C-alpha positions in Angstrom: 110.9 1.3 11.5 113.5 -1.1 13.0 112.3 -4.4 14.4 114.1 -7.0 16.6 113.2 -9.7 19.0 114.8 -10.2 22.4 114.5 -12.8 25.1 115.6 -12.8 28.8 117.5 -16.1 28.3 120.8 -16.7 26.4 120.3 -17.1 22.7 121.5 -20.7 22.7 118.2 -21.5 24.3 116.7 -21.0 20.8 118.7 -24.1 19.7 117.0 -26.0 22.5 113.7 -24.9 21.1 114.7 -26.2 17.7 115.8 -29.5 19.3 112.4 -29.7 21.1 110.6 -29.2 17.9 112.6 -31.8 16.0 112.2 -34.4 18.8 108.4 -33.7 18.9 108.1 -34.3 15.2 110.3 -37.4 15.3 108.4 -39.0 18.2 105.1 -38.5 16.3 106.1 -39.4 12.8 109.4 -41.4 12.7 108.5 -45.1 12.0 104.9 -44.6 13.1 101.9 -46.5 11.8 100.5 -43.3 10.3 103.8 -42.7 8.4 103.4 -46.2 6.8 99.9 -45.3 5.7 101.2 -42.3 3.8 103.7 -44.3 1.8 101.8 -43.6 -1.4 102.2 -39.8 -0.8 105.9 -39.1 -0.4 105.2 -35.3 0.0 102.8 -36.0 2.9 105.5 -37.9 4.7 107.8 -34.9 4.4 105.2 -32.1 5.0 103.6 -33.5 8.2 106.9 -33.7 10.2 107.8 -30.2 9.0 104.5 -28.7 10.2 104.8 -30.5 13.6 108.5 -29.3 13.8 107.5 -25.7 13.3 104.6 -26.0 15.7 106.8 -27.5 18.5 109.6 -25.1 17.9 107.3 -22.0 18.0 105.5 -23.2 21.2 108.9 -23.8 22.9 110.2 -20.4 21.8 107.1 -18.6 23.2 107.8 -20.2 26.6 111.0 -18.1 26.6 108.9 -14.9 26.8 110.2 -13.2 23.6 109.7 -9.5 23.4 109.3 -7.6 20.1 111.2 -4.3 20.1 110.5 -1.8 17.4 111.8 1.7 16.9 110.9 4.4 14.5 110.2 8.2 14.2 107.0 10.0 14.8 106.0 13.6 14.3 104.9 15.3 17.5 102.6 18.3 17.2 103.3 21.1 19.8 101.4 20.5 23.0 99.3 23.3 24.5 98.4 22.7 28.2 95.1 24.4 29.0 95.0 24.9 32.8 91.5 25.8 34.0 90.7 27.1 37.5 87.9 24.9 38.7 87.3 26.7 42.1 84.2 28.3 43.5 85.4 31.9 43.2 85.4 31.6 39.4 81.6 31.7 39.0 80.2 35.1 40.1 77.5 37.2 38.6 76.3 36.1 35.2 79.3 33.8 34.6 78.6 30.1 35.4 80.4 26.8 34.9 78.4 26.0 31.7 79.6 29.2 30.0 83.2 28.5 31.1 83.0 24.9 29.8 81.6 26.1 26.4 84.3 28.7 26.0 87.0 26.2 26.8 85.6 23.7 24.3 85.5 26.4 21.6 89.2 27.3 22.4 90.2 23.6 22.2 88.5 23.2 18.8 90.2 26.3 17.4 93.6 25.0 18.4 93.1 21.3 17.6 94.3 21.5 14.0 97.7 22.7 14.8 98.3 21.6 18.4 97.6 18.7 20.8 95.5 20.4 23.4 95.4 18.8 26.9 93.0 20.2 29.5 94.1 20.2 33.1 91.6 21.4 35.8 92.8 22.5 39.2 91.6 23.6 42.5 93.5 22.3 45.5 95.0 19.6 43.2 95.6 19.4 39.4 94.4 16.6 37.2 93.8 15.9 33.5 90.1 16.4 32.7 87.6 17.3 30.0 85.5 20.5 29.5 82.2 18.8 30.4 83.6 18.0 33.9 84.3 21.6 34.8 82.0 22.4 37.7 83.7 25.4 39.4 83.1 23.9 42.9 86.6 23.6 44.3 87.3 24.7 47.8 90.8 26.1 47.3 93.0 27.5 44.5 96.6 26.4 44.4 98.4 27.9 41.4 101.9 26.8 42.3 100.8 23.1 42.6 99.0 23.3 39.2 102.0 24.9 37.4 104.4 22.4 39.0 102.2 19.4 38.1 102.0 20.6 34.5 105.8 21.0 34.3 106.3 17.5 35.6 103.8 15.9 33.2 105.6 17.2 30.1 109.2 16.5 30.8 111.0 15.6 27.5 107.8 16.3 25.5 107.1 19.0 22.9 105.3 21.4 25.2 104.8 24.6 23.3 102.7 26.8 25.6 100.6 26.9 28.7 97.2 28.7 28.7 96.0 29.6 32.2 92.3 30.5 32.7 91.6 31.9 36.2 90.6 34.9 38.2 94.1 35.3 39.7 93.0 34.7 43.2 95.0 32.0 45.0 94.6 30.8 48.6 96.8 27.8 48.7 100.5 27.1 48.0 103.2 29.6 47.3 103.2 32.6 45.0 102.9 31.2 41.4 105.3 33.7 40.0 108.3 31.8 41.5 107.3 28.6 39.7 106.7 30.5 36.5 110.3 31.8 36.5 111.5 28.3 35.9 109.2 27.8 32.8 110.9 27.7 29.4 107.6 28.0 27.5 105.3 31.0 27.4 102.3 31.2 29.8 99.2 32.8 28.2 96.7 33.9 30.8 93.0 34.5 30.5 91.5 36.8 33.2 88.1 35.9 34.5 86.0 37.8 37.1 85.5 41.3 38.4 88.4 43.5 39.4 86.3 46.2 41.0 86.9 46.7 44.7 83.6 46.8 46.6 82.9 47.5 50.2 83.5 44.4 52.2 83.8 43.2 55.8 84.8 39.6 56.4 86.9 37.0 58.2 90.2 36.9 56.4 91.6 33.9 58.2 91.3 31.8 61.4 94.5 30.1 62.7 93.6 27.0 64.8 94.6 23.4 65.5 92.3 20.7 64.1 92.7 18.7 67.3 92.8 19.4 71.0 92.8 17.3 74.2 89.9 17.0 76.6 90.1 19.6 79.5 92.8 21.7 77.7 92.5 25.2 76.3 92.9 25.6 72.6 93.7 29.0 71.0 92.3 30.7 68.0 93.8 33.7 66.1 91.1 35.6 64.1 92.0 38.0 61.3 89.4 40.5 60.1 89.6 42.8 57.0 87.4 45.7 56.1 87.4 47.7 52.8 85.6 51.0 52.1 83.7 50.9 55.4 85.5 53.7 57.4 83.4 55.1 60.2 81.3 52.0 60.7 80.9 50.0 63.9 80.8 46.2 63.8 80.4 43.2 66.1 82.6 40.1 66.4 81.2 37.0 67.9 82.8 33.6 68.5 80.6 30.6 69.3 81.6 27.1 70.5 78.9 24.4 69.9 76.3 27.2 69.6 77.3 29.1 72.8 79.0 32.5 72.7 82.5 32.4 74.2 83.7 35.8 73.0 82.1 39.0 71.8 83.8 42.3 70.8 82.7 45.6 69.4 85.0 46.9 66.5 85.4 50.4 65.2 86.4 50.5 61.6 88.6 53.6 61.5 89.9 53.5 57.9 88.9 52.2 54.5 91.7 49.6 54.5 91.0 48.1 57.9 92.7 45.1 59.5 92.2 43.6 62.9 93.4 40.5 64.6 92.6 39.0 68.0 93.4 35.9 70.1 90.6 33.8 71.6 91.0 30.9 74.0 88.4 28.1 74.0 88.0 25.2 76.5 87.8 21.6 75.2 85.0 20.2 77.2 83.3 17.7 74.9 84.7 14.7 73.1 84.3 14.5 69.4 83.8 17.2 66.7 83.3 20.6 68.3 81.8 23.3 66.1 83.4 26.8 66.2 81.7 29.8 64.4 83.1 33.3 63.9 80.4 35.8 63.0 80.8 39.4 61.9 78.2 42.1 61.3 77.0 42.5 57.7 76.5 45.9 56.0 73.9 46.7 53.4 76.5 48.0 50.9 78.5 44.7 50.9 78.4 42.7 47.7 80.0 39.6 49.2 78.4 38.6 52.5 79.5 35.0 52.4 82.7 35.8 54.2 81.0 37.5 57.2 81.0 34.1 58.9 83.6 31.3 59.2 82.8 27.8 60.5 85.3 25.0 61.3 85.5 22.0 63.6 88.0 20.9 66.2 88.3 17.2 67.1 88.6 16.8 70.9 90.3 13.5 72.0 91.4 12.0 75.3 95.2 11.9 74.7 98.0 11.2 72.4 98.9 7.6 71.3 102.4 6.5 71.9 104.6 5.0 69.2 108.0 3.5 70.2 110.7 3.2 67.6 113.3 0.5 68.5 116.6 -0.1 66.7 119.9 -1.6 67.4 121.9 1.2 65.7 121.3 4.7 64.4 119.8 5.0 60.9 118.3 7.8 58.8 115.0 6.0 58.6 114.5 6.5 62.3 114.4 10.2 62.2 112.2 10.1 59.1 109.7 7.9 60.8 109.6 10.0 63.9 109.1 13.2 62.0 106.4 11.8 59.8 104.5 10.3 62.8 104.7 13.4 64.9 103.1 15.5 62.2 99.9 13.8 63.3 98.8 15.6 66.5 97.2 12.4 67.8 100.5 10.5 68.0 103.8 10.9 69.8 106.8 9.0 68.6 110.1 8.4 70.4 113.4 6.6 69.4 115.1 4.0 71.7 118.5 2.4 70.9 119.7 -0.8 72.7 117.6 -0.4 75.9 114.1 -1.6 75.6 111.2 -1.9 78.1 107.8 -3.4 77.0 105.1 -1.1 78.3 101.3 -1.4 78.0 101.2 2.3 77.3 102.6 1.6 73.8 100.0 1.8 71.0 102.6 0.7 68.4 106.2 -0.4 68.4 108.3 0.0 65.2 111.2 -2.5 65.1 113.9 -1.3 62.7 116.4 -3.8 61.3 115.2 -6.4 63.8 115.8 -10.2 64.2 119.5 -10.2 64.5 119.7 -12.0 67.8 117.7 -14.3 70.1 117.2 -11.4 72.5 115.4 -9.4 69.8 113.2 -12.4 69.0 112.3 -12.7 72.7 111.4 -9.0 72.9 109.3 -9.4 69.7 107.3 -12.4 71.3 106.9 -10.4 74.5 105.3 -7.5 72.5 103.0 -10.0 70.7 101.9 -11.6 74.0 101.1 -8.1 75.3 98.9 -7.5 72.3 101.0 -4.5 71.1 100.8 -3.9 67.3 104.2 -3.8 65.5 105.7 -2.5 62.3 108.8 -4.4 61.2 111.3 -2.7 58.9 113.5 -5.4 57.4 117.2 -4.4 57.3 120.7 -5.8 56.6 120.9 -7.7 59.9 117.6 -9.4 59.4 117.9 -13.2 60.1 115.1 -15.0 58.4 115.6 -18.1 60.6 114.9 -16.1 63.7 112.0 -14.4 62.1 110.4 -17.7 61.0 110.6 -19.0 64.6 108.3 -16.2 65.6 104.6 -16.9 66.3 103.3 -14.8 63.4 101.7 -16.5 60.3 103.9 -14.6 57.9 107.2 -16.4 57.0 110.1 -15.5 54.8 112.1 -17.8 52.4 115.4 -16.1 51.4 116.8 -16.5 47.9 120.4 -15.9 48.9 122.1 -13.2 50.9 121.6 -10.3 48.4 119.2 -7.4 48.3 117.0 -5.9 45.6 116.6 -2.2 44.7 112.8 -2.3 44.9 110.8 0.6 43.7 107.4 1.2 45.3 104.2 0.4 43.4 100.8 1.0 45.1 98.3 -1.9 45.1 95.0 -0.7 43.6 93.2 -3.6 45.4 94.3 -2.5 48.9 91.2 -1.7 50.9 92.2 -1.1 54.5 92.5 2.6 53.9 92.6 4.9 50.9 95.5 6.9 49.5 94.8 10.2 47.8 95.4 10.1 44.0 98.1 12.8 44.4 99.9 10.6 46.9 99.6 7.6 44.6 101.1 9.7 41.8 104.0 10.8 44.1 104.8 7.3 45.2 105.6 6.3 41.6 108.5 8.8 41.6 110.0 7.7 44.9 113.4 6.0 44.9 113.8 2.3 45.6 114.3 0.6 49.0 117.0 -1.9 49.7 114.8 -4.9 50.1 115.5 -8.5 51.2 115.9 -10.9 48.4 113.3 -13.7 48.8 109.6 -14.5 49.2 107.2 -13.7 52.0 104.2 -16.0 52.5 101.3 -16.3 54.8 99.5 -13.1 53.9 96.5 -12.1 51.7 96.9 -10.2 48.5 94.7 -7.5 50.0 97.2 -7.0 52.8 99.7 -5.5 50.3 99.9 -1.7 50.3 102.9 -1.5 47.9 104.5 -4.1 45.6 108.1 -4.3 44.6 109.0 -3.1 41.2 112.5 -4.2 40.1 113.6 -1.9 37.3 110.7 -2.0 34.9 109.5 -5.4 36.0 106.4 -5.4 38.3 106.6 -8.3 40.8 104.0 -9.8 43.2 106.4 -9.5 46.1 105.3 -7.0 48.9 107.3 -3.9 49.7 104.8 -2.8 52.4 102.1 -5.1 53.8 99.7 -4.7 56.7 98.3 -7.9 58.2 95.7 -8.7 60.9 95.7 -12.3 62.2 94.4 -13.7 65.5 93.5 -10.1 66.6 97.2 -9.1 66.1 98.2 -6.3 63.7 101.6 -6.6 62.1 103.1 -4.4 59.4 106.2 -5.2 57.4 108.3 -2.9 55.3 110.6 -5.3 53.4 113.5 -2.9 53.0 115.3 0.1 54.3 115.8 3.6 52.8 112.5 5.3 53.5 114.5 8.5 54.4 115.1 8.9 50.7 111.3 9.0 50.1 111.1 12.1 52.3 113.8 13.9 50.2 112.1 12.9 46.9 108.8 14.0 48.2 110.2 17.5 49.0 111.9 17.7 45.7 108.7 17.0 43.8 106.3 19.2 45.8 108.4 21.3 48.2 106.7 19.6 51.2 106.6 16.2 52.9 102.8 15.8 52.7 102.7 12.6 50.6 105.2 10.6 52.6 103.7 11.9 55.9 100.3 10.8 54.7 101.5 7.2 53.8 103.3 6.8 57.2 100.5 8.3 59.1 97.8 6.1 57.6 99.9 3.0 58.2 100.4 4.0 61.8 96.7 4.8 62.3 95.7 1.4 60.9 98.2 -0.6 63.0 97.7 1.3 66.2 94.0 0.7 66.3 93.1 -1.3 69.5 91.5 -4.6 68.5 88.1 -4.4 70.2 85.6 -7.2 70.4 83.0 -5.3 68.5 81.4 -7.5 65.9 80.3 -4.5 63.7 82.7 -1.7 62.9 81.9 1.2 60.6 84.3 4.1 60.3 85.1 7.0 57.8 88.3 7.0 55.7 88.9 10.5 57.2 87.4 12.7 59.9 87.1 15.8 57.7 86.3 16.3 54.0 86.0 19.3 51.7 82.9 20.2 49.9 82.6 18.1 46.7 84.8 15.3 48.0 83.3 11.8 48.2 82.9 10.6 51.8 83.8 6.9 52.2 82.5 4.8 55.1 84.3 1.4 55.5 82.8 -1.5 57.4 83.8 -4.8 59.0 81.4 -7.5 60.2 82.3 -10.5 62.4 80.6 -13.5 63.9 80.9 -14.6 67.6 84.1 -16.4 66.8 85.5 -13.1 65.4 85.6 -14.6 61.8 85.0 -12.0 59.1 81.6 -12.3 57.5 81.0 -11.6 53.7 78.0 -10.7 51.8 75.7 -9.5 54.6 73.7 -6.3 54.7 74.8 -3.3 56.8 72.2 -0.5 57.0 73.4 3.0 57.7 71.4 6.0 58.9 73.1 9.4 58.2 72.0 12.5 60.1 73.0 16.1 59.3 73.2 19.1 61.6 69.6 20.0 60.9 68.4 16.5 62.1 67.5 15.2 58.6 68.0 11.5 58.3 69.1 9.6 55.2 69.1 5.8 54.9 71.8 3.9 52.9 73.1 0.3 52.6 76.8 -0.6 52.4 77.9 -2.6 49.5 80.0 -5.8 50.1 83.3 -6.6 48.4 84.2 -10.0 49.9 84.4 -9.4 53.7 84.9 -5.7 53.3 82.0 -3.2 53.2 82.0 0.2 51.7 79.6 3.2 51.3 80.4 6.2 49.2 78.5 9.4 49.9 78.5 12.2 47.4 77.5 15.8 47.2 77.1 16.4 50.9 76.6 20.0 52.2 79.0 21.6 54.7 78.4 20.6 58.3 78.8 17.9 61.0 77.3 14.5 60.3 76.5 11.6 62.6 75.9 8.0 61.4 74.6 4.8 63.0 75.1 1.4 61.4 73.1 -1.8 62.1 73.4 -5.4 61.0 72.0 -8.8 62.2 74.2 -11.9 62.6 72.8 -15.2 63.8 69.7 -13.4 65.1 71.8 -11.0 67.1 71.4 -7.2 66.3 74.7 -5.3 66.1 75.3 -1.6 65.9 78.0 1.0 65.6 78.2 4.8 65.3 80.5 7.7 64.4 80.8 11.1 62.9 82.6 13.2 60.3 82.5 16.8 59.0 82.3 18.6 55.7 84.2 21.9 55.6 82.6 24.6 53.4 83.9 26.9 50.7 85.2 29.6 53.1 88.6 30.1 51.5 87.1 30.6 48.1 84.5 33.1 49.3 86.9 35.2 51.5 88.0 37.3 48.5 86.1 37.7 45.2 88.2 40.6 43.7 90.0 39.2 40.6 93.8 39.8 40.5 94.7 40.4 36.9 98.0 42.1 37.8 99.3 38.7 38.9 98.3 37.1 35.6 100.0 39.9 33.7 103.2 39.3 35.7 103.1 35.5 34.9 102.7 36.2 31.1 105.3 39.0 31.0 107.9 36.9 32.8 107.5 34.0 30.3 107.0 36.1 27.1 103.3 35.1 27.0 100.2 37.2 26.6 97.3 38.3 28.9 93.7 38.6 27.6 90.3 39.0 29.1 87.9 36.2 29.1 85.8 37.9 26.5 88.8 37.9 24.1 89.5 34.2 24.3 88.9 33.7 20.6 91.5 36.3 19.8 94.1 34.4 21.9 93.2 31.2 20.0 93.8 33.0 16.7 97.2 34.4 17.9 98.3 30.9 19.1 97.3 29.3 15.8 99.3 32.0 13.9 102.4 31.6 16.1 105.1 30.1 13.9 107.5 29.6 16.7 105.5 26.6 18.0 106.6 23.8 15.7 106.2 20.1 15.4 109.3 17.9 16.2 110.4 14.5 14.9 111.0 12.2 17.8 112.2 8.6 18.1 109.6 6.1 19.3 110.5 2.9 21.0 108.0 0.2 21.9 108.1 -3.1 23.6 105.5 -5.8 23.2 105.3 -9.4 24.3 105.3 -11.5 21.1 102.6 -13.7 22.4 100.2 -10.7 22.5 100.1 -10.5 18.7 97.0 -12.0 17.2 98.9 -13.3 14.1 100.8 -15.6 16.4 97.6 -17.3 17.4 96.4 -17.6 13.8 99.8 -19.0 12.7 99.6 -21.7 15.4 96.0 -22.5 14.3 97.0 -22.6 10.7 99.8 -25.1 11.4 97.5 -27.3 13.4 94.6 -27.0 10.9 96.8 -27.7 7.9 98.4 -30.7 9.5 95.0 -32.1 10.5 93.6 -31.6 7.0 96.5 -33.3 5.3 96.4 -36.2 7.7 92.7 -36.7 7.1 93.1 -36.3 3.3 95.8 -38.9 3.2 93.8 -41.4 5.3 95.4 -40.9 8.7 93.7 -40.9 12.1 
């Protein structure tokens, strides 16, 4: 093990620490009255200054922030990543989540002596987990995301093998065999489920938009599949909010039957509209859960308009427009050098603004019109012009340079929630070119992302969203967001994470400030079964000052008319209610509070989407699992033979431990022995002084 100490200052600062220690000892003991009292004890006159010298020197040295670096070698056992499908389709017949959990635990125990076994559960997303948390209630199966996640987690680590336990049925993401081809370790697969093909008639898929505009038509494309039902006659029925809008009679003319049809519905009611597709059920069907399909379409009045203003072309502009336009509720457009302030704007994005008095004037005109803004700080940003603006937030530059600032999400941000997968993606995004200086005039809770300079976490905002005097203002303190979009695609082969971040920022900023004193709203309009539903609340007095610590009562009503009562918990001036284990369906809520003797109320809705993807197909696909194993030189086994797989892995001599270099950094002040050393120096000095008759 090699040890060394480093500081972020030149090493000649250590000489200053020694000088400080010597001066401290000299001031206290040179020609002092106490020193004269110790004249009978020459060794005391020598020892006390030495103790004080070491104490002063050590304290001064600790102020330099010394870091202890130590390097050595460790033996890393091979890692076995155990991927377990945690979706609904896995538990059929006599198999349940408890038996799967017990089998997984047994396999982990069998491999633990020779390998480091890490359990990763997956459904629509993958995450590290434990066997006792396997519930088999996921609403989607995405193999490709799980295999990609596993590969990313073990870069430069001693990953020996991947064990995949699943039924082989995937209904999300791309074909996993293309991801498996890039694996350099064997993938062992464990097949769960029934491969027998039974008679079945069900809704295979419904293609639809999640949003439509009032008065418009919205199309549906319905796909129906039938297996082993030739000669049967069936009925297809489509209902909108309980009323039949389409009905067809179908003749199943072959055992492998497929039919698709287009249906057009009319958007006539604002809010969540329930659409049901129903098919006839036959007695010889084993799976009747897929004979119906229910979903919700959100009907709104019109699109919100987002204007993107800039003085010159920049890759960020196209990235912002693309990300915003993925949300059907918004329409973004780019304008260069010719600007008109319009009350139709719900948000204006100012890219590389504040380079001229004219731009400051336009900014103030937007503020006076009450239009929310998102400011992207660029190379032409003039802090003097910005500070002359009427906003509370100001900027103090520290020179004309810029920082390469990596994004780091703020766990204390409460205005909206980012999905854990998005937060994980943000950590891997490249840095922005951020202005060098300090912003002030905002709250810590306004910060969505902090700046990370290299490996150093700072308290300077990279993205902040502020509301003051009923004006919403967002600031991105650097340019280069277009690189986030590229990085996101490289990580996950889509732009979902960066689109989600931009969309949530725009949704927050573009909300019209109403004079409602009580506001309660869900973090999303639609959730999957098993997801926690979060209701967020805001409460104001007549002066529109936020009120903390009050009680907000919520009544939740499901589609059957059952009512449940809850109370929102307060965290400062923010209120939150987390609802768990809700069944599929549409929910309405009403919130009530009392401020100064005045009763306030608000209401809203959200929906829970059921397990329809997982119940559409229950026939296990072991051929796919065999392909994954064969392409990576792994092995396929049935669930009943899991113990045999464990024995084969334990006997595999090709999976070996490796010796790796280990480097660690630790602030010296964090070591307990430093505290005890300081206490010892002080205690020894005090004891000797008292013993020798000093004060």
